[in-house]
C-alpha positions as CSV (number, residue, x, y, z in Angstrom):
1,M,4.1,-15.7,-5.4
2,K,0.6,-14.4,-5.6
3,L,-1.5,-12.0,-3.6
4,K,-5.1,-11.8,-3.3
5,G,-7.2,-9.1,-1.6
6,T,-10.2,-6.7,-1.6
7,V,-9.9,-3.1,-2.8
8,H,-10.1,-0.1,-0.7
9,K,-10.1,2.9,-3.1
10,F,-8.7,6.2,-2.4
11,G,-8.2,9.2,-5.0
12,D,-5.3,11.4,-6.0
13,N,-2.9,13.3,-3.8
14,V,-3.5,11.1,-0.7
15,D,-0.9,12.7,1.7
16,T,0.9,11.2,4.8
17,D,-1.2,13.5,7.0
18,V,-4.5,11.5,6.1
19,I,-2.6,8.3,5.9
20,I,-1.7,8.7,9.6
21,P,-2.8,12.0,11.2
22,A,0.1,13.9,12.9
23,R,-1.6,13.7,16.4
24,Y,-0.7,10.0,16.4
25,L,3.1,10.5,15.7
26,I,4.0,10.1,19.4
27,T,4.5,6.5,19.0
28,T,6.3,4.1,16.6
29,D,4.2,1.3,17.8
30,E,3.0,-0.4,14.6
31,K,-0.4,-1.7,16.3
32,E,-1.2,1.7,17.7
33,L,-0.5,3.4,14.3
34,A,-2.5,0.8,12.4
35,A,-5.5,1.8,14.8
36,H,-5.5,5.2,13.1
37,C,-4.6,4.2,9.5
38,M,-6.8,6.4,7.1
39,E,-8.9,7.6,9.8
40,D,-9.1,11.4,8.5
41,I,-10.0,10.3,5.1
42,D,-12.0,7.1,5.8
43,P,-13.1,6.8,9.6
44,A,-14.3,3.0,8.9
45,F,-11.1,1.8,7.3
46,V,-9.7,0.2,10.3
47,N,-12.9,-1.7,10.9
48,K,-13.2,-2.7,7.3
49,V,-9.7,-3.8,6.3
50,K,-8.8,-7.3,6.5
51,Q,-5.3,-9.0,6.4
52,G,-4.3,-9.2,2.8
53,D,-6.6,-6.3,1.3
54,M,-5.2,-3.8,-0.8
55,I,-5.3,0.0,-1.2
56,V,-5.8,1.5,-4.7
57,G,-5.0,5.2,-5.2
58,G,-4.5,7.6,-7.7
59,T,-1.6,9.9,-8.7
60,N,1.0,11.0,-6.2
61,F,0.0,8.6,-3.4
62,G,2.0,9.3,-0.1
63,C,2.8,13.0,-0.9
64,G,3.5,15.2,2.0
65,S,6.1,14.6,4.9
66,S,9.0,12.2,4.7
67,R,7.7,10.2,7.8
68,E,8.0,6.5,7.6
69,H,4.9,6.3,9.9
70,A,2.7,6.4,6.8
71,P,3.6,3.2,5.1
72,L,4.3,1.6,8.4
73,C,0.7,2.0,9.5
74,I,-0.6,0.9,6.2
75,K,1.4,-2.4,6.5
76,A,0.7,-2.9,10.1
77,S,-3.2,-2.7,9.3
78,G,-2.8,-5.7,7.2
79,V,-2.7,-4.3,3.7
80,S,-0.7,-6.5,1.4
81,C,-0.1,-4.0,-1.4
82,V,-0.7,-0.6,-2.3
83,I,-1.5,0.0,-6.3
84,A,-1.6,3.7,-7.4
85,S,-1.0,5.5,-10.8
86,S,2.1,7.2,-9.3
87,F,3.6,7.6,-5.7
88,A,5.6,10.6,-4.0
89,R,9.1,9.5,-4.3
90,I,9.8,9.6,-0.5
91,F,6.8,7.5,0.3
92,Y,7.9,5.1,-2.4
93,R,11.3,4.6,-0.8
94,N,10.0,4.5,2.6
95,A,7.5,1.7,1.7
96,I,10.5,-0.3,0.3
97,N,12.5,0.4,3.4
98,I,9.8,-0.9,5.9
99,G,8.7,-3.6,3.4
100,L,5.4,-2.6,2.2
101,R,4.7,-3.7,-1.3
102,I,3.7,-1.1,-3.7
103,L,2.9,-1.1,-7.5
104,E,2.4,1.4,-10.1
105,C,-0.3,0.9,-12.5
106,A,-2.5,3.6,-13.9
107,E,-4.8,1.5,-15.8
108,C,-5.8,-0.5,-12.7
109,S,-5.9,2.5,-10.4
110,K,-8.5,4.1,-12.8
111,D,-10.7,1.1,-13.2
112,A,-10.7,-0.5,-9.8
113,K,-13.7,0.2,-7.4
114,A,-14.1,-0.3,-3.8
115,G,-14.8,-4.0,-3.0
116,D,-13.3,-5.3,-6.2
117,V,-11.0,-8.4,-5.6
118,I,-7.5,-7.9,-7.0
119,E,-4.9,-10.8,-7.8
120,I,-1.2,-10.2,-8.4
121,D,1.3,-12.3,-9.7
122,L,4.4,-11.0,-8.0
123,K,6.8,-12.8,-10.4
124,T,5.3,-11.6,-13.7
125,G,3.7,-8.3,-12.5
126,D,0.3,-9.3,-13.8
127,I,-2.7,-7.8,-11.9
128,I,-6.1,-9.1,-12.3
129,N,-9.2,-7.6,-11.2
130,A,-11.2,-10.7,-10.7
131,T,-14.5,-8.7,-10.0
132,Q,-14.3,-6.9,-13.4
133,N,-12.4,-9.6,-15.3
134,K,-9.7,-7.3,-16.4
135,K,-5.9,-7.8,-16.4
136,Y,-3.1,-5.4,-16.2
137,S,0.7,-5.6,-16.4
138,T,3.4,-3.8,-14.5
139,I,6.9,-4.2,-13.9
140,P,7.7,-6.4,-11.1
141,F,10.5,-5.2,-8.6
142,P,14.0,-6.5,-9.4
143,A,15.2,-9.4,-7.2
144,E,17.2,-7.0,-4.8
145,I,14.3,-5.0,-3.9
146,E,11.8,-8.1,-3.8
147,A,14.2,-9.5,-1.3
148,I,14.0,-6.6,0.9
149,I,10.4,-6.5,0.8
150,Q,10.2,-10.3,1.7
151,R,12.1,-10.3,4.6
152,G,10.1,-7.3,6.0
153,G,12.0,-4.1,5.1
154,L,15.6,-2.8,4.7
155,M,16.7,-3.7,8.2
156,K,15.0,-6.8,9.0
157,G,17.0,-10.0,9.2
158,L,20.5,-8.4,9.1
159,N,21.6,-9.2,12.4
């Protein structure tokens, strides 16, 4: 399986309060949350993001609170994968729980620019920045975690 999308670039320490501001946490409706994704860090994000696009962040992406709303709104906005140098541990786990694909790759995170086109081979873990003609390697998820992501999250398809 392969992914391909345009990069939306963010820096270090992107916390859950800028991913989805607390004032919108009165709902768990995915479409409503997606309408406000990243609005405090990039107000134009929701108008620019397209299905399959990717977020590339720096270190400690998703730091802050333990709310699942943050990865949920990213996924609902159409983002197919978040690549970062590192993730806050609770965000990492929440992303898997709701079926948002995430990958750690410091080199890709450092090099990628907004608007670059990224291709990911999910089987091998290869990441290609097609715009810059650069290739990176990361470790793909084990089969058990990949199965959770492919079915849309930990609780999807269990009944």
